[in-house]
N, CA, C and O atoms as a GROMACS GRO file, in nm:
protein
  220
    1UNK      N    1   8.799  17.124  13.091
    1UNK     CA    2   8.732  17.085  12.932
    1UNK      C    3   8.617  17.183  12.907
    1UNK      O    4   8.591  17.245  12.804
    2UNK      N    5   8.546  17.185  13.043
    2UNK     CA    6   8.423  17.312  13.015
    2UNK      C    7   8.465  17.425  12.977
    2UNK      O    8   8.430  17.479  12.872
    3UNK      N    9   8.570  17.488  13.087
    3UNK     CA   10   8.594  17.632  13.058
    3UNK      C   11   8.658  17.665  12.901
    3UNK      O   12   8.667  17.777  12.851
    4UNK      N   13   8.688  17.574  12.859
    4UNK     CA   14   8.739  17.572  12.726
    4UNK      C   15   8.622  17.587  12.610
    4UNK      O   16   8.626  17.666  12.515
    5UNK      N   17   8.527  17.502  12.637
    5UNK     CA   18   8.431  17.533  12.539
    5UNK      C   19   8.343  17.610  12.572
    5UNK      O   20   8.287  17.654  12.473
    6UNK      N   21   8.290  17.660  12.694
    6UNK     CA   22   8.210  17.742  12.716
    6UNK      C   23   8.242  17.904  12.742
    6UNK      O   24   8.150  17.985  12.733
    7UNK      N   25   8.375  17.946  12.774
    7UNK     CA   26   8.476  18.049  12.809
    7UNK      C   27   8.384  18.174  12.731
    7UNK      O   28   8.345  18.271  12.796
    8UNK      N   29   8.357  18.162  12.601
    8UNK     CA   30   8.343  18.292  12.553
    8UNK      C   31   8.150  18.295  12.597
    8UNK      O   32   8.097  18.399  12.635
    9UNK      N   33   8.090  18.191  12.583
    9UNK     CA   34   7.980  18.233  12.621
    9UNK      C   35   7.930  18.309  12.791
    9UNK      O   36   7.857  18.402  12.827
   10UNK      N   37   8.011  18.213  12.853
   10UNK     CA   38   8.017  18.276  13.032
   10UNK      C   39   8.040  18.400  13.017
   10UNK      O   40   7.965  18.482  13.069
   11UNK      N   41   8.192  18.453  12.913
   11UNK     CA   42   8.244  18.564  12.938
   11UNK      C   43   8.097  18.670  12.891
   11UNK      O   44   8.067  18.770  12.957
   12UNK      N   45   8.037  18.636  12.797
   12UNK     CA   46   7.956  18.708  12.722
   12UNK      C   47   7.802  18.719  12.811
   12UNK      O   48   7.715  18.794  12.766
   13UNK      N   49   7.782  18.650  12.919
   13UNK     CA   50   7.680  18.653  13.038
   13UNK      C   51   7.566  18.592  12.905
   13UNK      O   52   7.460  18.655  12.898
   14UNK      N   53   7.582  18.492  12.819
   14UNK     CA   54   7.490  18.372  12.783
   14UNK      C   55   7.476  18.292  12.886
   14UNK      O   56   7.368  18.244  12.920
   15UNK      N   57   7.589  18.270  12.943
   15UNK     CA   58   7.576  18.127  13.046
   15UNK      C   59   7.615  18.162  13.184
   15UNK      O   60   7.703  18.243  13.212
   16UNK      N   61   7.557  18.109  13.252
   16UNK     CA   62   7.638  18.153  13.402
   16UNK      C   63   7.656  18.026  13.462
   16UNK      O   64   7.584  17.928  13.443
   17UNK      N   65   7.794  18.033  13.564
   17UNK     CA   66   7.813  17.913  13.627
   17UNK      C   67   7.725  17.909  13.748
   17UNK      O   68   7.722  18.011  13.817
   18UNK      N   69   7.657  17.813  13.781
   18UNK     CA   70   7.563  17.774  13.884
   18UNK      C   71   7.629  17.729  14.022
   18UNK      O   72   7.596  17.770  14.133
   19UNK      N   73   7.712  17.652  13.999
   19UNK     CA   74   7.795  17.568  14.124
   19UNK      C   75   7.931  17.598  14.103
   19UNK      O   76   7.998  17.496  14.091
   20UNK      N   77   8.000  17.710  14.094
   20UNK     CA   78   8.146  17.718  14.084
   20UNK      C   79   8.234  17.602  14.192
   20UNK      O   80   8.347  17.561  14.162
   21UNK      N   81   8.186  17.574  14.275
   21UNK     CA   82   8.254  17.496  14.365
   21UNK      C   83   8.287  17.360  14.328
   21UNK      O   84   8.387  17.291  14.350
   22UNK      N   85   8.150  17.331  14.251
   22UNK     CA   86   8.131  17.156  14.239
   22UNK      C   87   8.225  17.088  14.113
   22UNK      O   88   8.199  17.113  13.995
   23UNK      N   89   8.294  17.033  14.138
   23UNK     CA   90   8.375  16.964  14.048
   23UNK      C   91   8.329  16.797  14.021
   23UNK      O   92   8.263  16.738  14.106
   24UNK      N   93   8.369  16.736  13.903
   24UNK     CA   94   8.309  16.594  13.902
   24UNK      C   95   8.417  16.534  13.883
   24UNK      O   96   8.519  16.584  13.834
   25UNK      N   97   8.392  16.372  13.937
   25UNK     CA   98   8.526  16.291  13.910
   25UNK      C   99   8.607  16.263  13.763
   25UNK      O  100   8.543  16.233  13.662
   26UNK      N  101   8.715  16.274  13.764
   26UNK     CA  102   8.763  16.257  13.674
   26UNK      C  103   8.765  16.101  13.554
   26UNK      O  104   8.822  15.995  13.582
   27UNK      N  105   8.728  16.114  13.490
   27UNK     CA  106   8.680  15.988  13.415
   27UNK      C  107   8.813  15.901  13.263
   27UNK      O  108   8.836  15.941  13.149
   28UNK      N  109   8.849  15.822  13.312
   28UNK     CA  110   8.983  15.761  13.198
   28UNK      C  111   8.887  15.773  13.056
   28UNK      O  112   8.764  15.766  13.048
   29UNK      N  113   8.976  15.791  12.962
   29UNK     CA  114   8.937  15.799  12.850
   29UNK      C  115   9.039  15.693  12.759
   29UNK      O  116   9.162  15.698  12.747
   30UNK      N  117   8.964  15.618  12.713
   30UNK     CA  118   8.993  15.524  12.644
   30UNK      C  119   8.982  15.523  12.431
   30UNK      O  120   8.870  15.523  12.380
   31UNK      N  121   9.079  15.522  12.363
   31UNK     CA  122   9.054  15.487  12.237
   31UNK      C  123   9.098  15.332  12.182
   31UNK      O  124   9.203  15.271  12.162
   32UNK      N  125   8.957  15.306  12.170
   32UNK     CA  126   9.004  15.140  12.116
   32UNK      C  127   8.999  15.151  11.957
   32UNK      O  128   8.935  15.231  11.888
   33UNK      N  129   9.083  15.049  11.919
   33UNK     CA  130   9.079  14.985  11.743
   33UNK      C  131   9.121  14.850  11.743
   33UNK      O  132   9.180  14.792  11.835
   34UNK      N  133   9.089  14.805  11.637
   34UNK     CA  134   9.074  14.650  11.641
   34UNK      C  135   9.278  14.627  11.623
   34UNK      O  136   9.374  14.677  11.564
   35UNK      N  137   9.249  14.535  11.704
   35UNK     CA  138   9.430  14.478  11.728
   35UNK      C  139   9.524  14.444  11.594
   35UNK      O  140   9.647  14.446  11.593
   36UNK      N  141   9.447  14.416  11.494
   36UNK     CA  142   9.475  14.342  11.383
   36UNK      C  143   9.489  14.460  11.239
   36UNK      O  144   9.545  14.443  11.131
   37UNK      N  145   9.437  14.546  11.277
   37UNK     CA  146   9.441  14.666  11.193
   37UNK      C  147   9.579  14.743  11.169
   37UNK      O  148   9.657  14.724  11.262
   38UNK      N  149   9.623  14.815  11.078
   38UNK     CA  150   9.740  14.879  11.071
   38UNK      C  151   9.716  15.001  11.116
   38UNK      O  152   9.609  15.058  11.094
   39UNK      N  153   9.838  15.069  11.200
   39UNK     CA  154   9.797  15.201  11.262
   39UNK      C  155   9.844  15.266  11.102
   39UNK      O  156   9.926  15.215  11.025
   40UNK      N  157   9.769  15.387  11.082
   40UNK     CA  158   9.777  15.465  10.947
   40UNK      C  159   9.830  15.564  10.997
   40UNK      O  160   9.848  15.565  11.119
   41UNK      N  161   9.869  15.669  10.919
   41UNK     CA  162   9.918  15.803  10.961
   41UNK      C  163   9.801  15.909  10.973
   41UNK      O  164   9.820  16.025  11.011
   42UNK      N  165   9.703  15.866  10.944
   42UNK     CA  166   9.569  15.916  10.958
   42UNK      C  167   9.566  15.898  11.119
   42UNK      O  168   9.586  15.982  11.207
   43UNK      N  169   9.540  15.780  11.129
   43UNK     CA  170   9.464  15.718  11.266
   43UNK      C  171   9.550  15.782  11.359
   43UNK      O  172   9.505  15.849  11.451
   44UNK      N  173   9.714  15.761  11.333
   44UNK     CA  174   9.817  15.805  11.446
   44UNK      C  175   9.731  15.958  11.470
   44UNK      O  176   9.664  15.981  11.570
   45UNK      N  177   9.749  16.056  11.354
   45UNK     CA  178   9.738  16.203  11.374
   45UNK      C  179   9.602  16.220  11.448
   45UNK      O  180   9.580  16.324  11.510
   46UNK      N  181   9.521  16.128  11.444
   46UNK     CA  182   9.370  16.154  11.514
   46UNK      C  183   9.391  16.137  11.687
   46UNK      O  184   9.353  16.200  11.786
   47UNK      N  185   9.450  16.050  11.668
   47UNK     CA  186   9.502  15.979  11.806
   47UNK      C  187   9.586  16.096  11.872
   47UNK      O  188   9.563  16.115  11.991
   48UNK      N  189   9.667  16.167  11.818
   48UNK     CA  190   9.745  16.241  11.848
   48UNK      C  191   9.664  16.391  11.910
   48UNK      O  192   9.686  16.456  12.011
   49UNK      N  193   9.587  16.405  11.825
   49UNK     CA  194   9.511  16.490  11.830
   49UNK      C  195   9.394  16.492  11.956
   49UNK      O  196   9.366  16.583  12.035
   50UNK      N  197   9.352  16.393  11.946
   50UNK     CA  198   9.275  16.362  12.060
   50UNK      C  199   9.333  16.361  12.205
   50UNK      O  200   9.275  16.400  12.306
   51UNK      N  201   9.461  16.309  12.198
   51UNK     CA  202   9.543  16.303  12.335
   51UNK      C  203   9.582  16.471  12.352
   51UNK      O  204   9.562  16.514  12.466
   52UNK      N  205   9.633  16.566  12.258
   52UNK     CA  206   9.641  16.665  12.306
   52UNK      C  207   9.542  16.750  12.375
   52UNK      O  208   9.536  16.815  12.480
   53UNK      N  209   9.459  16.722  12.262
   53UNK     CA  210   9.311  16.804  12.327
   53UNK      C  211   9.235  16.818  12.442
   53UNK      O  212   9.195  16.917  12.502
   54UNK      N  213   9.222  16.674  12.464
   54UNK     CA  214   9.148  16.625  12.578
   54UNK      C  215   9.198  16.569  12.676
   54UNK      O  216   9.134  16.535  12.775
   55UNK      N  217   9.368  16.549  12.654
   55UNK     CA  218   9.420  16.481  12.745
   55UNK      C  219   9.432  16.375  12.816
   55UNK      O  220   9.517  16.370  12.905
   0.00000   0.00000   0.00000
């Protein structure tokens, strides 16, 4: 994700990669919502967008 968000700034030389071989642990992501609430089309679209964008 870092590369997607910062690619233009790195390419333009505004940012510089300091530790190119350093990686962090992948963290699980969760989306929480109240169980008793109905899944609206807007909420479904938001969840789909988040999953597609941030996987």
